[in-house]
Each structure stands twice: as C-alpha cells, then as structure tokens.
N, C-alpha and C positions, 0 to 999 in steps of 0.2 A: 336580709340580716344573715341567713345562715352561710357556715364554713362548707368549703366543697373539698375533698380529700382526692386528689390522683395519685395512685400510688405505682410506680416501677414505671415509669413514663418513658423509661429509653428502650422498651418495648415496645412503643406507639410513637414514635418519634412524627408521623405526619400527623396524627390528629393535634398534634400542639400547635402546629401550622394556625390550623382552623381554631384552636381555644383561644391563640394571640390576636386574630382576627376578632373572634365574637368578644374579647374584651374590649379592643381597641374600636369596635363599632358601634356599641353599646350606649342607647340615649342614656340612661340613667342606671345609676347603681346604688346600692343600700352601703352606706357610709361601715356597716358593720358586716359588709360580706367580705370573707376572704378564700380566697383559693389556695391549698397547700399541695404542693407536688413533691413527690419523693421519686430520686432516681439515681443512678451508678453513673460516674463520669463518661461521657460518651462523645467524642468527637464531631457528631453530627448534630446535637442539641440546638435546637434555634438560639442562634445568639442573643436575637431582641428580645428573647422572653426571659434570658438568664441576666443580659445587663437589666431590665426592668424591674427583677426581683430583686428580695431580700434574700441572701444566702445565710443559711446553715449547716454544718459538715458536723457528723458524729463518728469521732473517732476512739478508739479503743484510749484508756487512760496511759500514761507510760508509769511503768515502774509496778512492783508487787505491791505495795502501798497503795496506790491509786487504784489500782485491778480490785482489790480484795474490797478496799472500800466502798468501789462502785457497786458491787454485787452484794453486799452486805445491807449496803443501804436500801437495797430494792426485796430485803426478805424482811418478813412481818415476824413476830412473834407467835403466831399461831401458824407459821410455816416452819417455826425452829422446835416447837411442840407438839408438831403433827404426828412423832412418833415418839413411843416412850420406851422406845429400846436405846442402850446404853451406848450403841454404837451407832445413832443417828446424827448427832452434833458433831463427831470428829470426823465420820463421813463426809457430811455438807462441808466441812471447813477444807478437807482433804482436795474434796473437787474442785473445790473454787478458786484453791492452789494450783492445780491441774489446769485448769481454765485459763487462770491468769497466767502461767508459765508457757502453754502454748501459742497464745498471743504473743507474749512479750519477745518469745524467740523469732517473731517474723523479722524486727528490726534489725536483726543480723544477718538478713539478707539470707546465701548460699549455707552460711556458717549455722544458720538455726534451722531452718529446712529448704530441701533441697530445692522444694516446689514451694512458693507463697501460699499456702492456705487460707481460705476466707472461714476461719474458725469464728463464731459468732455466739450472742447471748441464746440462740435456739439450743446449741450445742449445750450448752452447760444445763439450760431447762431442762431436757428429754435427758442427759446423766442423771441428774437431782430425780428425776421422777421413778426412773428406773431403780436407782438405790433406796426411794421409798418403797415402792411394790416389792422391791427384794427382802427388805426388812418387814413388811406387813406378813411377807407370805414364808417365812422362815423358819423352821423348825428348830427353838432355842437349845436343845439338845444337841444338834448340830453345827450349831452354829451359821456365820454367813458362808456362803460358798464362794470364795475369794477366787477360783480359776476363772469363775461364770462373771463378778466383777468386774477383775481384768480383761477379760475377753470382750465383754459388752464396752468398755472405757475403752480399749485399744483397739479393736477391730470394728465395732459396730457405731458407736456414738461418736466419739474424733475421728476414730481411724477409719469412719466409713466415707471421709473426705480425701483421705489421705491413698497416692495412689504410687510414690516412688516406696521400693523394699527399704530403703537403709531409713526413709522415715518412717515406714510402718514398725521397724525395729527400734527405733530411738523411742516411737510413742509406747509401745509394750515394755519397754524396759521403766518407763515413767509408773506406769499401770504395774509392774512388779514391785519393783523398789518401795512406792509408796501405800502402796494398798494390800495389806494381810495383816496377820495377829498381832503383828511387831509395831502396827501403827499406834495399838494403845499404850506400848511401853513407856514409860517415864522418858527414857533416854533418846525415844525417837524425835528426829529434827528433818526436815525438808532439805536444810542445811544448818551450816551453826548459827545458834540466834533465829533459825523462823522454824517455830516448833507450832504441834495445835493447840491453842490455849483452852483453857478449861472456864464454859461460862454458859450463865443461865439462861440471859438475856441475850437480845442483839446488842444491846449498849453495852454489853462485856465482852464481846468480840471488837467490836470498833473502837472500843477504848484501847485492847491491845494491838489492835491494826494501826494506831494512831501513834504508836511507841516503834513502829518499824520504821528503818532506814528510809528517807525521799528517795534516795539513789542507791539501788542495788548492783553488786558485783557481778559478773557473767556467771561467777563459779554459781549461784544461786538457780539456774536453768542449766545446770552440765556442764558449761563452756568454759573455756580457758580464759585468764584475763585478759590476753591479747584481740579477743573479741572484740572487747570494748575500743580497743583501737583503731580498729578496723571500721567498728560502727560510726566512732566519732570522725573519722578522715572522710568515710563518705556521707556521713552529713553536712560537713561543712565543705564539701564539694558539691553537694547537692543545693546548699545555700548558696554559694559564690554563683553556682551554674542560672540558678534563678535569677539574683541580682544584676546577673551580663543579660540574659536573655530580657528584661523590662525595662534597662535602660534607655532612655531616650534615642531614636533612629533618625536624627536630623540628616539633612543630606551633607552639610556643611562641618568639619571636626574643629569649629575655632582657627580659620584662618588659613589651615593647613590644606591639604589634600582633602578632597569630598571622599564619603565614603565609596561611594561608585569607583571612584579613581583609584583609589587603595586595592578595592577588589580585581578592578580591571588590568593591573600590574599584576597582581599576586596569579590570576589568571592565566595571563602572557606566560610569565615565569614556567608554570606548571606546565601548560601544554608544550613546552620548550622541551622539558626535562621528560614529558611523559613519553614510554617506550609506544614504539608502533606496534601496530594491529597484528597478531598471530594470523599468518597464513596457515588457516587449516589443513588444506591440501597438501601444503609442505609438510606440516605437523604428522599426518597422517601417514606419509611418505618416510619421514623419518622414522616413525615409530615403526612403520613394516620392518625398516633397515634392523630394527635394535631389538625385532619381535614384539610384534602387537601384542600376542595373547600373554605376553607373561606377567605377572599380577604387578610387580611393579610398574611398568610401562600403562598399563591399565591405567594404575594410580596415577601416574605422572598425566597422562590423557585428559582427566578429569579434574585436575587439579588446573592444566592450563584451559580447560573449558570456563574453569570459575574464574581465572587470573583474566581473562578476553573479555569476561563480562565486567568485570571490575573497571577496567582499561577503559573498553566503550562507553559505559556509564559516566567515569569522569573525563572523557573529550568531549561526548555530547553536550554535560552539564555546562563546562567550561565554555563551549563555544555558544551555545545557548545562551550564557549568562552573559558573555560580550556582548552578543545582539539585542540583548534585553536594554544592558545600559547603554549602548547605543542608539535606543528608538524602535529597531528595525522590527523589532516584535515584542509582545505583548509579555511585561514581568507576571508570569504564573507563579501559584504560592509554593512550589516546589522552587524555583528560582530564588523566590525570595528570600527562602530556609536558607539556599545557598548562598546568597549575597551575605544575608546577617550572619552566619555559623563561619564565613571564611573571613570576613572581617574581624569576628571574635575569635579566631584561630580552633574554631572547632568544627568538628567533622559533618557536615551534611548529612541529613537524614537518609536523602538519596544513595548515599554514598556505603552510611554505616549499616545499612538495612543487608548489603551483600556482602560488607567485608569485615572487619576484624575492630576490637576494641582497640583503642591509644587517648594519651593524656591529651595529644594536641594533633591539631590539622598537621604540623610540621613532621612529626614522629609518626604521622600515619602514611603521609607521602613517600617519608623516606623508605619505611618499612615497605610501601610498595615496588618503590623500586630496588629493593633488596631481594625481595621475593620471587619479582619478574626474574632478575638476576640468577637467581637460583635453580627456575624452570629452565631457562633459556640456553644456560652451560650445560645442564642436564641433558637437554635435547640434542642440543650442537656437537657437545664435546664428549658426549657417553657419560654414564654412570658414574656421579661424584664418589670420591673416597668418603666422604662425613657429609651427613646430612644437616639442615639446618629445622630440624624438626619444629620449633614454633613458628617457623615460617611456614608452614603447610595449612590449608584452609581444614582440614580432615585428617590429624594427627594420626586418631586411631586407624581411619580407613590404611595409615602408612606401614602401622605395626602389623595389619591382620595381612594386607599386602606381604610385607617382611613374614611371616609366619606361613603362609603357603607356597612359598618361592621354597624356605627351609623344609618343609615338609616333601614336596615334589624332589626334592634333591636328594631326599632321602626314603625313597621310597622301598629301594631297595632291601631297607635296613625295617622295611616294617613300619615305617610312621604312619603316625593318621593325625591329619588336622586339630581335632577334637582331644588327643591326647598331647598335644606341643603348648608347651608355655613360656612365656618368656620372662626370661634371665638378665638382669641390668648388674652391669661391672663397671663402676666410676674408676677412668685410667688417671695414671697421673703425668699422662702429655697433654702437649696446650696443642692448640687448632694447629701451629705452625711444625707442628713435629709428626702429622700424618703424613705420609708420601703413599700409601695406600691402603686398600679395603684391608679389614681382620684376617688373619690366616684363613685360610682354606678348611683346615682340620677342627677351628674353633668357630667359622660361620658368621654370620649375624652384620651388622653395620653399624659403625661409628657415627654418632649424633652430637651434638652441643646445642646450647639455647637455653637448657631447663635451668630455671632458677630458684633460689629458697626464698622462703618468707619465713623472716624471723630465726633465722638460723644461718651460720656460714657452715664452710667446708675447710678442714684442714687440709691440704693438699699434699704434705709429708706422711702425715699417718694414717690419711683416707679413712676421718670418720666425721662426724656431724661435731660443730661448737658453737657456744652460744655468743653470736657476733650479730653486726647489723647485717639486713639482706645483703646476699652477694652472688652475683652473676657468677 
C-alpha cells in the first residue's frame, strides 16, 4: 500500500518500459499503491504509460496577482518574522515581485526574453535565503550593501541562468531600479498602483495582493502596451493551431474528395511549379567567372546550397507522399505529418526545419519560388541592382559580405574591417525606379523587403508616423 515516487523520468526512458511491464504483469497489487512520476515533456516518453496515467501539470500562474498570491501562500508567519530588521519584509516582497516579473515576461516570447529561461521556485528560495543571510550579517551602521544585493540577484541567483547579453542588461536594470534605499521611500512603486505594502502578518500581504488587478498591462513589466497585442495574437494562433491539429482525420471529407486525393492533387501542382535542381558544377563554373573569392559570391554560393537543400527536400517529400498515398510505399510518421499539414495549409515540419517562417503553406511556397528566382537571376545575369534582403537565409551574412567588399575597395585609404560600420538611408525611390547600383563614390547596395511593425513610413517627409504596419 506504499507510494512510489520516480523523479525526472525523462532522463531514464529505458527504465519506463520495464516499469510498464512490471505493473502490467503483476499478479496482485494493493488498492492503496500509487506510482508517481515526474518528467519533462519528451517526444520519446512511452505513450502507453502516458495514456494509462492521470496527468497533472504544474504551470506558473498568469499575472502579478496570481504569482504573488502563490508565493505568499507558501510563506509562513515564522518565515515572515525570521529577521527583525526593518528592511526584511519590504525586501522579501520586492524579491517576490521580481520573481513574478521574470516569469511573466516569458509569455511575451522574444519581446520578454531573447531566450526563454526556466526560472523556478528554487531561484526565489535561493534569493530569499541570500537576503536573509545578508541582513543577519549586516553592519547596522553601514546598512545594506546594495551593490552586493543587486549583483547577487542580477548576476548570480537569477542572472546565473541568463546567457544573452541584452537579457543580462535587462535583469540588472530591474535590480538597479527596484533595489536600493529608495525602495523604502513612501513614493516608491514598481509601477503605478503596484507598491510595497506594509503588513505584519502573511494575511496582511495576501489581503493587499487580493486587491491587485487580475489582468496586468505589459507596462508593469517594463514592456510597451503593444506587447499585449503580440501576446494575444500568438495565443490565438496557438489555440487555433491546436484545434486544427486535433480535428478528426477521416479519409472522407463528407461526400467530396478524400484528404489523400486533395493532398495528391496539391502535390502534383507543387511538383509542376517546383524549380529544377541546381547543377553544382555549373554553379561553380559560373561563380568562377564572376570571381569565386569575392565575399558577395561566396555568400551567394552558401545561399544556393541552402536553397538546393530545400528544393531537394520538398521534391523528395512530395514524390514519396504520392507513392505512399498510392500504397506503393509505407506511410511513415514524417509523411503522415506532411499529409496532415498540407491538407491544413500548414508547413510540414520536414520543410520548416530547414527553411523560413510563413503564415500558410501557400505563402511559403510562393516565397520559395521568389527566393529561388533572386538566386538564379543573380547567378545567370550577374549581380542585381537591388537585393530582396528578407529573401536571404542569412541576412547578417549578406551585410558582413558587403562590409568586407567595401573594405577591400578602400584598402588604399587605410580602411579596416573592424572599423567599418553600417550606415542606412531610406530613399524615396520605388523598386521600379532603381536602374543601377548606388554611385561609386557612395558605394553600398540598394535593398528592399524590410517592414515596419506598429508604425508607418511617410515617404514624402522621410520619417516614421503612427500608422498600421506597412511594407
């Protein structure tokens, strides 16, 4: 009748099959016996064990109110009174607010953190323990060593997980703005109406937390209000994508064509429009004529290699999918995903992994043709007068190649690559107005394809304006 707890089972998947066999073949089992398993999501977790289990998930609560409520529900009165220093209770609340903030920013994706970090309760517990120890050892005459507190929070406790430089700067900014002698000032607030409450009991803090707004503006976390638009859009797209992915996948579509017939027809159309493979020997010979060691031509070769990989993968997938639909070969898991994705106008995972993001399969395939057109024209007709920069796999590589080329052209003037910086100028020309490269005395290249999100461009006055997103 005992209970068995197996933790972090994603690290021992082979044992889980043995566990399932043991449970399935046991002749007798106590009614009071339970097996608890903790694991991270893993694609190879035994599906039969997962289906026969009751699943629980432990997700951080959404919002400042829910996050602080969860934190203070786990704090006892003894913990609140563990130190008699007047700084203890405000510091404890400030660390709790920081903990909620770093977790809440994750839902905003790259707007919140460049890299999604797994901040958890252990980070909070370690931070609180450090604050407690610091206050216990503090010289009352000197007071709190704020540079030490900020360093430990921004660089060690929470910052120890952070690997991106800009994310580290953000975290240190929170530590600098929220932690200091100014936090004990009556006018201090994390954001409008988000202050450090004064209370003597856990219940006092919970009562204050209860009256906080249930829905927070992104400005509470230092984000622009438009960040919520992005979050809500992504959430809606994710929800709709989930609904589509779990819809019944019957062979018939209610009297019309079957799923397989629809996808087979689509595969035929795509194969007909798909560009031919690049002949790598011809590519190499053409680049030799153009100057194979020129930075821009090296970049072009790299882009063509990646495009050829995409074209080959698409052709192979479509060909195999048609054979699988006809019953000539077995429908693999990857082909099944391609079938379902193409029917739902989504990009198959096989293609997405080696290509680019797009809203639908139709837009993605059109972009494949347009990207390929830019590369093939560049290869056959020579360097274009203008470049579709967002049509590159590696736009940063394009900019680097341009800097290298410009530096070599100006070696006589003593230019060095490390000291060359990019300068951008928005012209008033349309694409059709460009008939040649930029003047030699100016140098550089013409590019197009960039877009603004949340703003517009006033072409006449050459400035940003409040407007809907505009290409």
